[in-house]
C-alpha positions in Angstrom: 32.8 -3.9 1.3 34.4 -0.8 -0.2 32.7 2.5 0.3 33.6 5.6 -1.8 32.6 8.8 -0.1 32.2 12.0 -2.1 34.7 14.6 -0.9 31.9 17.3 -1.4 30.3 15.8 1.7 32.9 17.9 3.6 32.7 17.4 7.4 30.2 14.6 7.1 32.7 12.7 4.9 35.1 12.3 7.9 32.3 11.1 10.2 31.1 8.7 7.5 34.6 7.3 7.0 34.9 6.7 10.8 31.5 5.0 10.9 32.0 2.8 8.0 35.5 1.8 9.1 34.1 0.8 12.5 31.5 -1.3 10.6 34.3 -3.2 8.9 34.3 -1.4 5.5 37.2 -0.2 3.5 36.7 3.5 2.7 38.0 6.2 0.3 37.1 9.9 0.2 37.3 11.2 -3.3 35.3 13.2 -5.8 32.3 11.3 -7.1 30.7 12.4 -10.3 27.4 10.8 -9.4 26.0 10.3 -5.9 27.4 10.8 -2.4 28.1 7.2 -1.3 29.1 4.3 -3.6 29.3 0.8 -2.3 31.5 -1.7 -4.2 31.1 0.4 -7.3 27.5 -0.7 -7.7 25.1 0.7 -5.1 24.9 4.5 -5.0 23.1 6.8 -2.6 22.3 10.5 -2.9 22.3 11.9 0.7 19.9 14.7 1.7 19.0 16.4 4.9 15.5 18.0 4.9 16.7 21.6 4.2 18.9 20.3 1.3 16.1 18.0 0.1 13.6 20.8 0.0 15.9 23.3 -1.8 17.0 20.6 -4.3 13.4 19.7 -5.0 12.5 23.3 -5.7 15.3 23.9 -8.1 15.1 20.5 -9.8 18.5 19.3 -8.7 17.3 16.3 -6.9 15.4 14.8 -9.8 18.4 15.3 -12.1 20.7 13.7 -9.5 18.4 10.7 -9.2 18.2 10.3 -13.0 22.0 10.4 -13.3 22.3 7.7 -10.6 19.8 5.5 -12.5 21.6 5.9 -15.8 25.0 4.9 -14.3 24.2 2.2 -11.6 22.0 -0.8 -11.2 21.1 0.0 -7.6 20.3 3.6 -6.8 18.7 5.4 -3.9 17.9 8.8 -2.4 18.2 8.8 1.4 16.5 11.7 3.2 17.8 12.1 6.8 16.1 13.8 9.7 13.2 13.6 12.2 9.7 14.9 11.8 10.9 17.9 13.9 13.7 18.6 11.4 11.2 18.4 8.5 8.8 20.9 10.3 11.7 23.2 11.1 12.9 23.3 7.5 9.4 24.0 6.2 9.0 26.8 8.9 12.2 28.4 7.8 11.0 28.4 4.2 7.8 30.0 5.3 9.5 32.8 7.2 11.7 33.4 4.2 8.6 33.8 2.1 9.3 30.7 0.0 6.2 28.9 -1.1 6.7 25.2 -0.5 4.3 22.8 1.1 4.3 19.3 2.5 2.0 18.2 -0.3 4.6 19.4 -2.8 7.3 17.5 -1.0 5.2 14.3 -0.9 4.4 14.7 -4.6 8.0 14.9 -5.5 8.9 11.8 -3.4 6.1 10.0 -5.3 7.6 11.2 -8.6 11.1 10.0 -7.6 9.8 6.6 -6.6 8.6 6.0 -10.2 12.2 5.5 -11.2 14.4 5.2 -8.1 13.8 4.5 -4.4 13.6 7.1 -1.7 14.4 5.8 1.8 14.5 7.6 5.2 16.6 7.7 8.3 16.0 9.8 11.5 19.7 10.5 12.2 23.1 10.6 10.5 24.3 7.6 12.3 21.3 5.5 11.4 21.6 6.7 7.8 25.1 5.3 7.6 23.9 2.0 9.1 20.9 1.9 6.8 23.0 2.6 3.7 25.4 -0.2 4.6 22.5 -2.6 5.3 20.7 -1.7 2.1 23.9 -2.1 0.0 24.6 -5.5 1.5 21.1 -6.7 0.6 21.4 -5.3 -3.0 24.8 -7.0 -3.5 23.4 -10.2 -2.2 20.5 -9.9 -4.7 18.1 -9.5 -1.8 17.0 -5.9 -1.9 14.7 -4.9 0.9 12.8 -2.4 -1.3 11.4 -3.6 -4.6 10.0 -1.8 -7.5 6.3 -2.0 -8.3 5.0 -1.3 -11.8 1.7 -0.1 -10.6 1.5 3.5 -9.2 -1.6 5.1 -7.7 -2.7 8.5 -6.5 -2.3 7.2 -2.9 1.3 7.8 -1.7 0.8 5.2 1.1 0.0 2.5 -1.5 3.1 3.3 -3.5 5.4 3.3 -0.5 4.1 0.1 1.1 4.3 -1.7 -2.3 8.0 -1.1 -2.2 8.5 -3.2 1.0 9.6 -6.7 0.3 7.0 -9.3 1.4 4.0 -7.1 0.8 1.6 -7.5 -2.2 -1.4 -5.7 -3.5 -3.9 -7.6 -1.4 -2.1 -7.0 1.9 -1.3 -3.3 1.1 -4.9 -2.7 0.2 -6.1 -4.3 3.4 -3.8 -2.1 5.5 -4.9 1.1 3.8 -8.6 0.2 4.0 -8.5 -0.9 7.7 -6.4 2.0 8.9 -7.7 4.6 6.5 -4.2 5.7 5.4 -4.1 8.5 2.9 -0.8 10.4 3.4 2.8 9.9 4.5 1.9 11.5 7.8 -0.8 8.9 8.4 1.7 6.2 7.6 4.4 7.6 9.8 1.9 7.7 12.7 1.0 4.0 12.2 1.9 1.7 15.1 2.8 -1.9 15.4 -0.5 -2.6 17.1 -2.4 -0.8 14.3 -0.8 -3.1 11.7 -1.4 -6.2 13.7 -5.1 -5.3 13.8 -5.3 -5.8 10.0 -6.3 -9.3 8.9 -3.4 -11.1 7.3 -0.7 -9.0 8.9 1.2 -10.9 11.5 3.7 -9.6 14.1 6.8 -10.3 12.0 5.3 -8.6 8.9 4.3 -5.6 11.1 7.9 -5.4 12.4 9.3 -5.3 8.9 6.8 -2.6 7.9 7.6 -0.4 10.9 11.3 -0.8 10.3 11.0 0.2 6.6 8.6 3.2 7.1 10.5 4.6 10.1 13.9 4.3 8.5 15.3 2.5 11.5 17.0 -0.5 9.9 20.1 -1.8 11.6 
């Protein structure tokens, strides 16, 4: 697999090149007009840490970047990288700098992006590199993990779960009803045991859901 890495990624570009080379990929660092990472010229990712994601949401850059990816490539993703602690720290810094931006605004923007692209998550840089490679392989094999759903609701949990391959409206509705899930925070706090307590959700399905929502795909 060939990975083109945007030269604007600066120091991260070198670390990405090393990681992808170790994973058996051919790499090239060059200026990309659209996206930060391009796999085999077909699968593109816009890479954001939480501070960058928040600032680019507020000034409208992220939406424009996602639209540009959709216009040019068949498979397109925004990957947001960081832990819950990183997210909280970024929000706190905005607050101390007297910038008005809330978690609900962030979640609303993620929902908006998910109407035309797919937002995925990874807790660390290393896992982001691994997840991008894994996702690209699935796309190129015509087996994408995340699928689009034409139906969107006011519940962000429904919208996010419906993107996970293997889940349908009936299963997602059962999960939400049983576990009373209303926000991304509720979803992120959901455990494997919680999911297995839902009728119709077996251990393997619960594993897949946890992997997808925690951004911990290998």
